NUVEX-98544 format. One record per atom (N, C-alpha, C): residue in one letter; y, x, z. Coordinates in pm, whole numbers, plus 50000, padded with zeros to 5 digits. Each point is the difference from the previous one (the first is absolute). Example, Ala and Ser with C-alpha at 12.3 -4.5 7.8 and 13.67 -1.06 7.14 Angstrom:
BEGIN
A494315131950780 A501194991150000 A501205009050000 S501054996549928 S501195008250006 S501094992350073 
***
This chain:
BEGIN
M500164683948473 M500085002150145 M500145015050029 M500875003150090 M500215013950038 M498765005750067 P499515011749956 P498815005750062 P500245002650147 S498934999850076 S500115002350144 S500505014150026 I500515002050120 I500545013250034 I498915010749994 T498764996350035 T498915009749994 T499745004249856 K500064990349905 K499765003249860 K501125008949945 Q501234997550043 Q501115008549956 Q499805014450048 I499585001350125 I499765013450056 I498875006849925 M498914992649975 M498855005949933 M500335004049856 S500824991949932 S500385003149863 S500795013149993 G500985001450088 G500775012450004 G499195011650049 A499044997250089 A499185010650059 A499065006349899 K499684993049891 K499065005449902 K500515013149942 W501254999949950 W500565012249943 W500295010450108 T500484995350114 T500295009350108 T498735006850048 S498894992850002 S498735005850044 S499505010549903 I500194997649869 I499605009949900 I500805012850020 S501314998450018 S500875011550024 S499605007450126 T499804992550107 T499685006150128 T498675007349996 M499024994149932 M498705006449990 M500115013549929 C500735000249889 C500185012549925 C500755010450083 I501094995650063 I500825009250079 I499245005250120 T499234991450065 T499235004150116 T498975010549963 I499314998249887 I499025009949955 I500695013349974 I501154999449931 I500765012349972 I500405006950129 Q500494992550096 Q500505006150123 Q498885005150089 I498844993549997 I498865005150076 I499545013449942 V499935000849867 V499635012749935 V501065010650031 Q501274996049994 Q501095009350033 Q499915004650144 F499694990650088 F499865002850142 F498895010250025 A498854997949933 A498875009250015 A500355013849944 L500725000249887 L500415012749939 L500905007850095 L501004993450055 L500925006750093 L499285004450126 G499094991750051 G499265003650121 G499175012549982 N499475001849880 N499195011949973 N500845012249965 M501194997849943 M500845011149956 M500965004850110 M500334991250094 M501005003350102 M499375004450131 T500765007850075 T499615003150138 T500384988250089 L499535000250125 L500354989450093 L501524999350020 T500635011750005 T501465000550020 T500744994249881 E499565003349878 E500654994649881 E499874984849994 F498844995050043 F499834985550001 F500914993550104 G500295007550106 G500984995350098 G501394999149939 L500345009649913 L501294999649931 L500104987749909 V498864996249939 V499984987849919 V500404988050085 G499464999450123 G500364989250091 G501484999750032 M500595011850022 M501435000850029 M500834995449881 I499635004549881 I500734996349879 I499874985149971 T498804994750022 T499774985749978 T500904991750090 T500145004350125 T500864992850094 T501454999849953 V500505011449954 V501375000749948 V500164990749880 T499025000349910 T500064991749879 T500054985250032 V499154995750092 V499914985850038 V501354994950048 F500635007450091 F501274995450055 F501125000149896 A500005010249916 A501045000849897 A499864988549900 Q498774996349965 Q499804989049905 Q500424986650059 I499814998350130 I500444987650066 I501534999049996 V500675011150027 V501465000149996 V500494997249858 L499325005649901 L500384997749860 L499984985149966 D499014992950050 D499884985649975 D501104992250070 M500375004050122 M501054993750081 M499724985350035 G498764995749979 G499664986250029 G500424990249892 F500655005149893 F500494991149896 F498894994849909 G498905007649990 G498904995749915 G499424986850047 A499734999150129 A499454987650056 A501024988749989 A501285003350020 A501044989749989 A500084994549858 L499875008849902 L500064995849859 L498844990649966 I498815003150051 I498834991649974 I500104986850074 Q500535000350122 Q500044988150085 Q501054989849954 R501125005049943 R501114991149964 R499794994049861 D500474987749983 D499874992949872 D501314999149923 D501115004350061 D501324997449940 D500815012749976 T499325011049966 T500705012749980 T500794999649869 T501275004150005 T500854999949881 T499925013449927 E500545000249877 E500015012349921 E500845010850068 R501134996150060 R500855009750069 R499265006250118 Q499264991950072 Q499235005150113 Q498905009549954 L499314996349892 L498945008749947 L500565013749960 S501144999949932 S500615012649957 S500465008350119 T500594993450097 T500445007150121 T498815006250073 L498924992650010 L498795005250065 L499475012349926 Y500034999449869 Y499495011249920 Y500795012850028 W501324999049995 W500825012050022 W499925004850145 L499794990850093 L499765004150139 L498745008450011 N498964996049927 N498765007749999 N500215014149947 I500745001049890 I500265013149941 I500765009050098 M501054994650062 M500815007750094 M499195004050124 T499144991050045 T499165003150116 T499055011449967 G499465000049878 G499105010849959 G500705013550000 V501215000449947 V500775012649999 V500295004550142 L500394990650085 L500295003250140 L498765005550071 L498834993949972 L498765004850062 L499665014249955 F500225002849872 F499765013549950 F500845010150076 V501284997050015 V500915009150071 V499595001650146 L499694988850066 L499635000450142 L498725008150022 L498994997849915 L498755007450015 L500205014949972 Y500795003049898 Y500255014049966 Y500705007250116 V501024993550054 V500795006250108 V499235000450131 S499224989550027 S499324999250130 S498635006450002 S499565005749889 S498665006149995 S499795010850107 P501015008450032 P499795009650110 P499794993150135 V500644988550020 V499844992650125 V498574994550011 I499504994649888 I498634994849997 I499015011350026 A500225011349934 A499125011650019 A500065004950144 G501204999950059 G500145004350139 G499304990850097 F500044987049973 F499334990350087 F498505002650005 Y499415002349883 Y498555002549994 Y499645014750021 Q501035008650005 Q499785014450016 Q499185005749884 R500294995449878 R499325004949880 R501085003149895 E500315012749985 E501095004449914 E499784996149854 E498734999449956 E499724997049860 E500434985849959 L500254991450097 L500424986449969 L501394999449936 V500835010250022 V501354999949941 V499914998749849 F499255008949938 F499855000049854 F499274987549952 L498944996150069 L499194988649957 L500784986950004 V500794998050105 V500794987750011 V501084999649892 R500585011449966 R501025000349896 R499424996649863 I498785004649973 I499334996249876 I499724985050000 L499514995050113 L499674985850014 L501224991249974 A501165004650043 A501234992049990 A500374996549857 I499525007749904 I500354997649859 I499604986049955 M498904994850057 M499524986749957 M501054989250022 F500895001950097 F500984989650031 F501205000049906 L500045009849910 L500994999849893 L499504992149879 I498684998549989 I499404994049880 I499414986150027 A499234998750108 A499294987550028 A500914987750009 P501235001050055 P500824987950016 P500384992949871 I499935006849886 I500424993349876 I499094988249965 G498795000050054 G499094989049968 G499604991450117 Q500525003150119 Q499524992950119 Q500314985149996 Q501214996349961 Q500334985849996 Q499214992749893 Y499715006849890 Y499184993949896 Y498604996950054 Q499505008650087 Q498694997550061 Q500004986950078 Y501054997850080 Y500074987850080 Y500174987649912 M500725001449890 M500184988749909 M498684996449932 L499225010049965 L498674997549943 L499104993350103 Q500115004550125 Q499174994050105 Q500424985650027 K501304997550003 K500494986450025 K499514990349893 Q499995004949876 Q499554991649888 Q498485000549981 M499335007050092 M498545000750004 M499405005949873 H500675010449945 H499465007349885 H499135011650051 F498914996450066 F499195010250066 F499185008249901 N499794994749880 N499295007949899 N500835012149959 T501314997949980 T500895011149965 T500115010050114 L500204995050120 L500085008850117 L498745008450014 S498854993949980 S498735006950018 S499835011249898 K500354997249874 K499855010249895 K500895012150028 I501224997350046 I500925011050032 I499465008550114 E499504993550104 E499515007350116 E498765008149967 I499114994449919 I498805007449960 I500385012449919 F500874998149901 F500415011349915 F500675010950083 S500904996350089 S500735009950081 S499065007750091 N499034993350059 N499045006850087 N499085009349922 V499594995849880 V499185008849916 V500795012449961 L501264998149962 L500875011249963 L500185009650117 S500294994750118 S500215008250119 S498745007750037 F498854993149999 F498755006750037 F499605010449895 G500224996949873 G499695009749895 G500765013050020 Y501294998650034 Y500805012050029 Y499445007550120 L499724992650109 L499525006350123 L498685007349978 A499084993849926 A498675005949978 A500095013549929 I501055001749919 I500205012849931 I500825009650087 A501094995050055 A500955008550073 A499425005650129 V499074992950064 V499475004450128 V499255013349987 F499575003349877 F499305012749977 F500965010949952 M501274996549982 M500965009449944 M501115003850097 M500134992450110 M501055002850099 M499514995650136 D500835001650103 D499624995250133 D499684985149994 A498904996250065 A499564986149995 A501064990450054 I500705004250104 I500994991150062 I501204997949907 L500415010549927 L501104998649905 L499584991149883 A498795001849952 A499494991749892 A499994985350041 Y499624997450125 Y499974986250049 Y501414993950002 V500985007450049 V501374994950009 V500554996849860 I499785009049906 I500494997749863 I499324987849939 S498704998350029 S499284988449947 S500574986950053 Q500475000050125 Q500624988050057 Q501354997049936 V500755010549969 V501274998249928 V499734994049863 L498995005349933 L499634995049867 L499544985450007 L499234996550102 L499494986450016 L501144989850013 Q500905002450096 Q501074990450026 Q501034999649887 S500265011549941 S500995000649891 S499484992749876 S498735002149967 S499444993549880 S499964984950018 K499704995250121 K500014985650024 K501404994349979 G501005006750056 G501384995349985 G500434999249855 I499675010449923 I500385000249858 I499304988949923 L498734997850028 L499234989949927 L500444985750036 Y500304997550128 Y500534986750037 Y501274997149921 W500865010049993 W501264998449926 W499724997649851 A499075007649943 A499734999349857 A499464986449956 V499124994050081 V499364987549957 V500884987750025 Y500995001150089 Y500774987950035 Y501455000449954 R500455011549951 R501445001549970 R500474990649889 K499104995849909 K500414990849894 K500204985850052 K499344996650112 K500164986750058 K501234999350089 W500315011250064 W501185000250087 W500465014450016 H501305001849996 H500575013050033 H501284997850080 P500315009050091 P501144997850090 P501335001249927 A500914991550039 A501385001249952 A500725010350088 F501125005049951 F500785009550080 F500844992250100 V499294994150096 V500614991650103 V499535004950136 F500955001050091 F499645003850137 F500864991850095 D499464988750043 D500764990450079 D499264997150130 L500435006350108 L499334998350129 L500374986950069 R501024993149950 R500454987950067 R498954988949996 G499204999749895 G499004989449988 G498635004150052 M499965010750078 M498705005450043 M499694997350147 K500774991350063 K499844997750144 K498584996050037 D499434990249927 D498654995250032 D498965010949977 F500185008049895 F499065010949974 F500055010450111 F501225003350043 F500135009850108 F499414994750130 S500194987250026 S499474994150123 S498485000450002 F499384995149891 F498545000249991 F499495014449990 G500665007949913 G499565013749977 G500095008850123 A501044997950082 A500175008150121 A498834998150095 F499614987450021 F498854997350086 F498725005449939 Q499844998149867 Q498795004849933 Q499925015250003 L501135006749972 L500045014650005 L499695004950140 S500674994250100 S499785004150138 S498564997550042 S499474988449960 S498624996550035 S499025009849938 R500205003249872 R499075009249933 R500095014150057 L501225004550031 L500165013250061 L499305000650135 V500234989850081 V499374999550132 V498494998949986 N499554991649906 N498564998349977 N499355013049957 R500615007049907 R499415012649952 R500105010950104 L501074999850080 L500095009750109 L498864997650099 G499734987250029 G498884996750087 G498685004349941 A499864998449866 A498755003649934 A499835015149983 N501135007450002 N499935014549977 N500365008350122 I500284993450112 I500425007450118 I498935009550049 D498734996249979 D498915008950038 D500035012849919 M500234998949869 M500095011749913 M501175008950040 I501134993750026 I501215007550036 I499785007850129 L499454993450100 L499825006450130 L498905010649998 I498924997449927 I498935010049990 I500525012449929 G500724998149889 G500555011349926 G500975008150083 R500784993150085 R501005006950081 R499415006950121 F499064993450070 F499555005150130 F498615006549999 I499154996649904 I498665006049999 I499855010049885 G500694997749889 G500005010049894 G499484995049866 A500235008249895 A499664996149863 A498504999149979 E499235009050060 E498554999749981 E499404987350060 A500434996650122 A499534987650063 A500424987949917 L501225000449946 L500464989049917 L499174998949873 G499565011549947 G499154999849881 G498714992450025 I499375002550115 I498764993050037 I500264985150018 Y501054996950073 Y500344986050028 Y500414992849872 N500775006949916 N500484994049876 N498854996349907 L498985008549994 L498844997049916 L499334987150046 A499734999150131 A499364988050054 A500884987749979 Y501285001550024 Y500944988849988 Y500084994949857 Q500105009349905 Q500124996049860 Q498754992649953 I498845004350046 I498754993549959 I499954985650050 V500334997750127 V499864986550055 V501134990649957 T501105005649952 T501094991149957 T499954996849851 I499015005249928 I499874996749858 I499914984949978 P499184992650079 P499964985449980 P501344993350023 V500785005150097 V501304994050029 V500995002849888 L500055012549956 L501015004149904 L499654996549856 K498714998649971 K499584997849862 K499394986349974 I499234994950094 I499334987249976 I500894988350042 N500635001050117 N500864989050045 N501074995949899 P500695009849936 P501054995949906 P499504992049880 I498685000649970 I499474991749893 I500394985550025 V499904995950127 V500304986250037 V501424998450051 T500445008950091 T501304998050065 T501175001549903 R499855008749901 R501075002049902 R500234987249919 V498904993249971 V500084987349928 V500434988850093 A499535000750125 A500224989050095 A501484997850031 F500785010850009 F501404998550040 F500784990949905 P500015002749868 P500754990949913 P499414985949997 V498664998750015 V499394986750003 V500404992650127 F499935006850115 F500424993850126 F501494996349995 A500815008949940 A501444997549994 A500314987149923 K499204997149897 K500214987749923 K499594987650079 N499215001950105 N499544988850082 N500505001350144 K501185006150016 K500465003750134 K500274988350093 Y500154988049945 Y500264988450085 Y498734992150032 E498855004849952 E498734993050019 E499075008450087 N500104998350132 N499185007850092 N498504997949976 S499614987849969 S498584997249980 S499465007649879 V500825001249895 V499595007449881 V499885014950031 I500975005350075 I499965014250037 I498805002850091 R499724991050093 R498845001950088 R498705000749919 E499874990849904 E498805000149915 E499855013449928 G501115004549939 G499975012649928 G499735011850092 F500624999850118 F499845011150094 F498565001250048 L499374988950035 L498615000450049 L499055004549890 N500204995249879 N499155004449889 N500225014849969 M501265004450008 M500315013949977 M499355008850106 T500064995850126 T499395007650109 T498505001449980 K499354989149962 K498555000449978 K499655009549886 M500764999549891 M499745008949887 M500165014750040 L501065002950073 L500235013750044 L498895004850093 A499554991350089 A498935003550093 A498705002849925 L499674991849902 L498755001749925 L499975013149922 V501165004949959 V500065012549924 V500185012150092 S500894998950098 S500385011550082 S499025002950114 F499494989850064 F499085002150112 F498805008749962 P499294996849890 P498845008349968 P500365014449967 L501185002249941 L500425013649970 L500225008150128 L500714994250095 L500355007350122 L498825001350096 I499294989150023 I498855000850091 I498895008149936 G499824998549869 G499015008249930 G500355014750007 L501285003249990 L500455013950008 L499655006150135 V500214992550107 V499665004950134 V498505002650009 S499194991649938 S498555001350007 S499495012949936 V500735005149900 V499545012049928 V501055011150004 S500874999950101 S501165008950001 S499665014849992 D498965004450074 D499685014349998 D499505004449862 A499124991949939 A499495003349867 A501134999249896 F500894990350015 F501104998249906 F500955012050003 I500415004050118 I500935011350013 I499375012749946 T498745002650035 T499335012249954 T499855000149848 A499584988749944 A499744999449856 A501285000749917 V501054993550045 V501214998849918 V501005011250027 F500155004050126 F501055009650036 F499495013450049 G498755000650041 G499445012650047 G499935000850152 E499185009250049 E499745001050144 E501235004350079 K500975006249935 K501205004450074 K500784988150057 W499714987949949 W500724988050044 W499214991550098 L498875004850051 L499174991950090 L500734996150129 A501015007950038 A500774996550120 A500744986749983 A500134995549876 A500704987349975 A499114987850023 V498685001850013 V499074988650011 V500304991150121 P500075005450123 P500284991050114 P501374993349991 I500975007049942 I501334994149982 I499914988349903 L499285002149891 L499824989649899 L499354987550059 N498975002150082 N499284988650058 N500904991350087 V500905006250075 V500914992350086 V501104993549916 L500545007549905 L501104994649919 L499544988549909 A498704998649980 A499504988649922 A500404986850067 I500105000050133 I500484988150072 I501424996849956 V500825010549991 V501394998249955 V500034994649857 G499135005549915 G499954995549861 G499664985349987 I499004995550077 I499594985949996 I501154990950044 L500665003850108 L501094991750052 L501204999949905 R500265011249935 R501125000449906 R499714991849875 V498724999549960 V499624991249889 V500384985650033 L499714996050123 L500254986250042 L501484997350027 M500745010350041 M501434998150030 M500895000949877 N499545007049898 N500845002749884 N500584987549933 P499234989049987 P500574988049935 P501124993250079 N500165003550127 N501054993750081 N501375001049935 G500285011949944 G501315002349941 G500314990649886 S498994997049917 S500204990949887 S500444986350049 V499404995450110 V500334986950055 V501414999950057 L500325009950083 L501315000350066 L501145001349900 L499815008649899 L501055001749900 L500154987549913 A498894993949964 A500064987749920 A500744988950074 K499854999750132 K500694990050082 K501445004050030 G500415011849951 G501365004550025 G500215005150141 R498905003950069 R500125004450139 R499835015150012 A500805007449921 A500015014550012 A500485004250139 D500814991450064 D500495003250135 D498855000550100 L499084990449992 L498855000050091 L499135012349979 A499815003749872 A499205011949970 A500635012450063 F501335000849994 F500705011550058 F499835000550151 Y500204988850068 Y499884999950146 Y498565003350043 W499054994549928 W498595002750031 W499695014849982 D500385005549884 D499715014149972 D500715009250098 S501204996350044 S500735008450096 S499285000750133 G499514988550047 G499264999950125 G498725008049992 V499304998549888 V498745007349981 V500275015049989 L501095003849932 L500355014149988 L500195006350137 L500714993250087 L500235005250135 L498675002250072 L499104990349986 L498695001050064 L499195011649942 Y499975000949866 Y499295011049934 Y500595013550039 G501325000949993 G500675012850024 G499725005650138 L500194991850103 L499785004750137 L498545003650024 S499094991749950 S498575002350022 S499525012649928 L500405001549874 L499535011549923 L500675012950044 F501254999250047 F500655012050052 F499225005350120 A499564990850086 A499195004250115 A498665005649953 A499434994049895 A498685004349952 A500035014149941 V501055003449923 V500035013249937 V500195011150102 Q500514996650118 Q500185010250103 Q498655005450049 T498924992249978 T498665004650040 T499465010549904 G500565000649880 G499515009549899 G498704995649935 S499554987950028 S498714995049949 S500234989749889 L499495002949880 L500124990549890 L499224987250028 L498865001350067 L499184988250030 L500744990650095 T500715005750096 T500804991850092 T501094992649924 V500665007049909 V501044993749918 V499424988449920 A498835002249940 A499364989649919 A499664987750083 W499455002150121 W499634988750085 W501234992150047 V501065007150034 V501244993350042 V500564991849884 Y499975005849881 Y500484992949881 Y499194987149978 A498695000950018 A499134988449979 A500284988950102 I500195003950125 I500244990150106 I501334992849978 I501045007649966 I501304993849975 I499954991149875 S499175003749903 S499854991849880 S499394986450033 V499104999550097 V499424987350044 V501114991050058 V500865006050082 V501124992450058 V500914994749890 N500315008649903 N500854996249887 N499384988549921 F498715000849978 F499284989549926 F500134986450070 L499824999950131 L500064987450075 L501414994149998 I501025008750009 I501384995349991 I500264993749863 G499465006449897 G500184994949864 G499414986249980 R498844997450063 R499384986749987 R500894989450066 W500565003550115 W500884990650070 W501254997249917 L500535010449935 L501224998449920 L499764990549883 L498865001249935 L499704991249887 L499764985650047 A499434998750119 A499834986550057 A501374993550020 Y501005008150033 Y501364995050021 Y500704996649868 V499845008749899 V500764998549875 V499414989549907 I498685000149982 I499394990449904 I498984990950068 K500034999750135 K499074991450075 K498545003449969 L499725012949987 L498645004449970 L499074996750116 N498894993449971 N499004996850101 N499155012450025 L500065005550120 L499305012650029 L498494998549990 S499494988350037 S498564997649989 S499575000649854 A500774993749912 A499695000249856 A500115014249945 Y500975007550053 Y500185013949954 Y498775008450032 F499584999750126 F498865008450040 F498704995249935 Q499904987149972 Q498834995049927 Q499965005749858 S501185002149941 S500055005049863 S499505014349988 I500075007750110 I499545013949994 I498695002450073 M499494989950072 M498795002050079 M498785002649912 K499834991949897 K498825001649914 K500025013649927 P501135004149939 P500045013349940 P499705011250100 F500484998450124 F499765010450101 F498525001050035 L499344988650020 L498585000150038 L499145005749887 I500314996249877 I499265005549885 I500165015149994 T501245004550018 T500285014349991 T499375007750115 A500004994250120 A499375006650115 A498515002349975 A499334989949944 A498585001549967 A499795011049897 M500875000349898 M499935010449899 M500195013950060 G500985001150092 G500295012850064 G498825005250080 I499314991250070 I498835004050078 I498905005449908 I499774993249889 I498985004549904 I500375013749943 A501255001449955 A500445012649940 A499935011550099 F500404997450125 F499955010450103 F498565003950029 G499114990050008 G498585002950025 G499405008549891 V500314996849875 V499485007949887 V500575014150004 S501315001350027 S500625013250007 S499395008450111 L499764993650115 L499415007150114 L498595004649968 S499224991449936 S498615003549970 S499895011149897 T500945000649906 T499935010349896 T500365013950053 E500595000750119 E500325013050059 E498755008150030 H498864993150018 H498765006950034 H499345006349878 F500524997049882 F499475005949878 F500975010749950 S499495009449926 S500845010949948 S500744995249875 M500934990950022 M500774994449889 M501435005650002 Q500555001749883 Q501415003749992 Q500854988050039 A501225003050044 A500894989350046 A500244989749890 E500105004649875 E500254990849888 E498874989849986 M498745004550016 M498864990949988 M499964990350117 R500265005150121 R500034991250118 R501064989149983 L501155004249950 L501104990549980 L499624989449897 A499425004349889 A499644990649894 A498974989850047 I498985004450073 I498964990950048 I500574990150101 S500825005050092 S500584991450104 S500944989549940 V500835004449906 V500944990749935 V499254989449920 A498975004249929 A499204990549921 A499354989550089 A499435004550113 A499354990750093 A501024990350058 G501165005250039 G501044991550057 G500544990149898 A500215004549877 A500544991249895 A499044988649967 L498715003249990 L499004989649971 L499934989850114 C500065005150123 C499984991250117 C501224990849999 Y501175005649971 Y501234992150001 Y499974989349891 L499545003949880 L499944990549890 L499044988550031 F498865003350060 F499014989850037 F500604990250102 L500635005450104 L500584991550104 L501204992049949 L500755006049908 L501164993149942 L499554987549923 V498945001549921 V499494988749923 V499444989250093 K499355004450110 K499464990450096 K501124992450071 A501055007350038 A501104993850075 A500914991749911 Y500175004349876 Y500854992849905 Y499194997149874 P499214989349999 P499124996949886 P500744999049867 Q501274996050005 Q500774998749876 Q500195013549931 T499895011050078 T500145013449942 T498915002649898 K498784995750031 K498875002249909 K500224993049868 S500454987450004 S500214992549876 S501115006249916 K501055005250067 K501095006449926 K499525012849931 L499175007950073 L499485012349942 L499094997149881 L499144989850014 L499104996349891 L500784994949879 R501064992250025 R500804994649891 R500715011249924 K500525009750075 K500665011449935 K499005008249920 G498765001150056 G498965007549931 G499644993549867 R499924986749997 R499674992949876 R501135001249897 L501254999750051 L501145001149909 L500085013849935 S499615010250078 S500055013549945 S498845002549905 
***
């Protein structure tokens, strides 16, 4: 009997979770290192560079990756054509970034971006050689191979950064480390899969109509989606300045860790699994609700717990110069929670072949975000920008629930029931952690000690309530303990 969709997701998630855990630890340490080594302005430049990288990587994909995973009847000629399209797109991106770097620098009014963007562009000459191999590994659910490559590449990149940051400008060291990260992944994807498949010298666009149709909507949707997700960074960098962006970027990066690192443990696996069951709405609904509950149980305590100890966390990890980020972080945690819950939507829509709906939805949301945040940055207040972002995110979340009700007949009552228990458990944990953090302020404790005590109290509270709310958790933990 074919395993249930939840079991398929969990099986693939095992390796992905190992990879994500390792990469998240590396990136948190890297994040803390950069926060301590960089000025507020330099950290703002990181935000600007990250924005450029995100959009360029989406264009490099062209939406063909999702199309390749979603389709079951791809021919050898199509695969080869897709591969060479990727290579040509990478070369074109390198040229465009190199030539347009003065325009990017002029937009942000930061002359140093010219050189940094040109260095960054080098990755697009190397990374494309392995990009299609990555999607083929994902389609065939070889997540153990993908995970090993990603762990190795991140260790290599961080190892370089940890040395180079003391030998050159921190911002230049960071850019080179990102080139090394993406290039090494591309080379390794190619190296491990080239014996199973290699492209023929074929370039036939006539058989690519379906790929272009699906890919165009997926590319447009992802560009619009990322523009909506990064419009705050773009506008703050342009109208308030690099130092303000540095403060905002720190808070934003912290609260989006669960979205960018934890969500893909499940969503990356869910897309190919959902795609195999694309005609069975009941199966997709079952998987989606279980996926949502799993994400809530992991992400909610991280984000709400972070808010409970935000001042001690920022002081202990990044230093007092970053305390201005605390109120921004507390508000953006709302955005983080909602994005955790919205992130799986894409897996469902793409699996159902509805990249068009995703595009129309993202376009409408982008317009709403853009107009609202443009008005917010005119105030010059980062806190105002954060609150506007949070309010619009609530609207976006509600629209997303309605869209899923339309596409897979998702029962909204069942959906909210799936996240209610994790939310209540986490809220109780947050109150305990905040109370402990508040009480320790009256003692002459260092921020590190306050943080450790508060986190320990919150974690114990969460574990206790988790076992009470989900009794099966206790038996699973005991069984694993006996096996070990």
